[in-house]
C-alpha positions in Angstrom: 9.2 -11.4 25.2 5.8 -13.2 25.0 4.3 -10.8 22.4 1.0 -12.9 22.2 0.6 -12.5 26.1 1.2 -8.7 25.8 -1.4 -8.3 22.9 -4.0 -10.5 24.8 -3.6 -8.2 27.8 -4.0 -5.2 25.6 -7.2 -6.6 24.2 -8.5 -6.7 28.0 -7.8 -2.8 28.4 -11.4 -1.9 29.4 -11.3 -4.5 32.2 -7.4 -4.1 33.1 -6.4 -0.7 32.0 -3.2 -0.5 33.9 -2.0 -3.9 32.9 -2.9 -3.2 29.2 -0.8 0.2 29.5 2.2 -1.8 30.9 2.0 -4.2 28.0 1.7 -1.7 25.3 4.6 0.2 26.6 6.8 -3.0 26.5 5.8 -3.7 23.0 6.2 0.1 22.1 9.7 0.3 23.6 10.8 -2.8 22.1 9.7 -2.1 18.4 9.6 1.8 18.1 13.3 2.1 17.0 13.0 -0.7 14.5 9.8 0.4 13.0 10.9 4.0 12.9 13.8 3.0 10.9 11.8 1.0 8.4 9.4 3.9 7.8 11.9 6.7 7.5 13.8 4.8 4.7 10.7 4.9 2.5 9.6 8.5 3.1 10.8 10.7 0.3 9.7 14.0 1.4 13.0 15.4 2.6 11.5 18.6 4.3 9.1 16.6 6.5 10.7 13.2 6.6 10.9 12.8 10.5 7.5 14.4 10.9 5.7 12.2 8.6 7.7 9.1 9.9 6.6 9.8 13.5 3.1 10.3 12.3 3.0 7.1 10.6 4.7 5.2 13.4 2.1 6.5 15.9 -0.8 5.3 13.6 0.8 1.8 13.6 1.0 1.5 17.4 -2.7 3.0 17.6 -3.7 0.3 15.2 -2.0 -2.3 17.7 -3.7 -0.7 20.7 -7.1 -0.9 19.1 -6.8 -4.2 17.0 -4.5 -6.3 19.4 -5.8 -9.5 18.5 -5.3 -9.3 14.8 -1.9 -10.8 14.8 -1.1 -14.4 15.9 2.1 -16.2 15.7 2.3 -19.0 12.9 5.3 -21.1 13.4 5.2 -22.6 10.1 5.8 -19.0 8.3 8.2 -17.6 10.7 11.3 -18.9 12.7 10.7 -16.6 15.6 7.8 -14.8 17.2 9.9 -11.6 17.1 10.6 -11.9 13.3 7.0 -12.6 12.7 5.9 -9.5 14.6 8.4 -7.4 12.9 7.1 -8.4 9.5 3.4 -7.8 10.7 4.1 -4.1 11.9 6.1 -3.5 8.7 3.2 -4.4 6.7 0.8 -2.3 8.7 3.4 0.6 8.2 3.5 0.2 4.6 -0.4 0.5 4.1 -0.5 3.3 6.8 2.0 5.2 4.6 -0.1 4.8 1.5 -3.2 6.0 3.4 -1.3 9.0 4.9 -0.1 9.8 1.5 -3.7 9.7 0.0 -5.1 11.9 2.9 -2.3 14.4 2.4 -1.5 14.4 -1.3 -2.8 18.0 -1.9 -0.5 19.2 1.0 2.3 17.2 -0.4 1.7 18.3 -3.9 4.3 20.6 -5.6 4.6 22.2 -9.1 6.8 19.5 -10.6 5.7 19.6 -14.5 5.6 15.9 -15.6 3.3 15.1 -18.6 2.3 12.0 -20.4 4.2 11.3 -23.6 1.6 11.5 -26.3 3.5 8.9 -28.6 3.7 6.3 -25.9 1.6 3.2 -26.4 0.5 3.0 -22.9 -1.9 5.8 -23.6 -4.2 3.7 -25.9 -7.7 3.7 -24.5 -9.7 0.9 -23.0 -13.3 0.7 -24.3 -16.1 1.4 -21.9 -16.8 -2.2 -21.5 -13.2 -3.1 -20.6 -13.0 -0.3 -18.3 -16.2 -1.3 -16.7 -14.5 -4.8 -15.8 -11.6 -2.9 -14.2 -13.7 -0.6 -12.1 -16.2 -3.1 -11.0 -14.4 -6.4 -10.6 -10.9 -5.3 -9.4 -11.4 -6.9 -5.9 -12.8 -10.3 -7.3 -9.9 -12.7 -7.2 -11.3 -14.8 -10.0 -11.8 -12.2 -12.8 -9.7 -11.2 -15.9 -7.9 -8.5 -13.9 -6.7 -10.6 -11.2 -5.4 -13.2 -13.6 -3.1 -10.4 -14.8 -2.4 -8.8 -11.4 -1.2 -12.3 -10.1 1.5 -12.3 -12.6 3.0 -9.2 -11.0 5.0 -8.9 -7.7 3.2 -7.2 -4.9 4.5 -3.5 -5.5 3.4 -3.7 -9.0 -0.1 -4.9 -8.1 -0.3 -1.8 -5.8 0.9 0.4 -8.6 -1.8 -0.9 -11.0 -4.6 -0.5 -8.4 -3.6 3.1 -7.4 -3.3 4.1 -11.2 -6.9 3.0 -11.8 -8.0 4.9 -8.6 -6.6 8.1 -10.2 -7.8 7.1 -13.8 -10.1 9.5 -15.6 -11.6 7.9 -18.8 -10.3 9.8 -21.9 -7.9 12.0 -20.0 -4.2 11.9 -19.3 -2.9 11.4 -15.9 -2.8 14.8 -14.0 0.9 16.0 -13.2 -0.1 16.0 -9.4 -1.2 12.3 -9.5 2.1 11.4 -11.4 3.9 13.0 -8.6 1.9 11.3 -6.2 2.5 7.9 -7.7 6.2 8.3 -8.2 6.8 9.4 -4.6 4.4 6.7 -3.3 6.1 3.9 -5.0 9.7 5.3 -4.9 10.1 4.7 -8.9 10.1 6.7 -12.1 7.0 7.5 -14.1 8.5 5.7 -17.1 8.6 2.5 -15.0 5.0 2.9 -14.0 4.0 3.6 -17.6 5.8 0.4 -18.6 3.7 -1.6 -15.9 0.5 -0.2 -17.0 1.1 -0.6 -20.7 1.9 -4.3 -20.2 -1.1 -4.8 -17.8 -3.6 -2.9 -20.3 -2.2 -5.2 -23.3 -2.6 -8.5 -21.3 -6.2 -7.4 -20.2 -7.1 -6.8 -23.8 -5.7 -10.3 -24.7 -7.6 -12.1 -22.1 -10.7 -10.1 -22.8 -10.5 -11.0 -26.5 -10.2 -14.6 -25.4 -13.1 -14.4 -23.2 -15.3 -13.1 -25.9 -14.2 -15.9 -28.4 -15.1 -18.5 -25.9 
């Protein structure tokens, strides 16, 4: 199947709605089962697993319908158009899942009582100046934070970014935010604490070097 042709046809949906619908249905029917299986394996909420997976699946294909020209095949990166498109829609699904969890975190919250360990060194505070660097410059690829993030794999970088979205100066992480992160990233809180502790230490080290320079 010529995916690029069908995506181009979808992009012309206002001028040719019937043709766009046919192309969209071909893409949907070809990749629906594959993508559903990718999504459902990563949804941890047992009682709503199917419902959540279908919602995320629909959001991915809605994205394709609206933004059909966002993807193009690069033969230097992928062996086939099929594998490239599967990688693309899987990536969209990953971020749609994060977005879905953020929007529904209150609904998904339960009373699991997880608290921070007061004796764990990950709890040491950043100074106001250091936190200001984190808060204001996280998206700048040439700053101190990014130097540290680039030493991590993609999942750990997302963990750090989401952690600092939930961070409140001078306070421990709330139980609902702990639950939110462990379910989002399918890992334990101890593992997340180790990642954050390492990142904080490396940030402090780099900031100290910058000050000396």
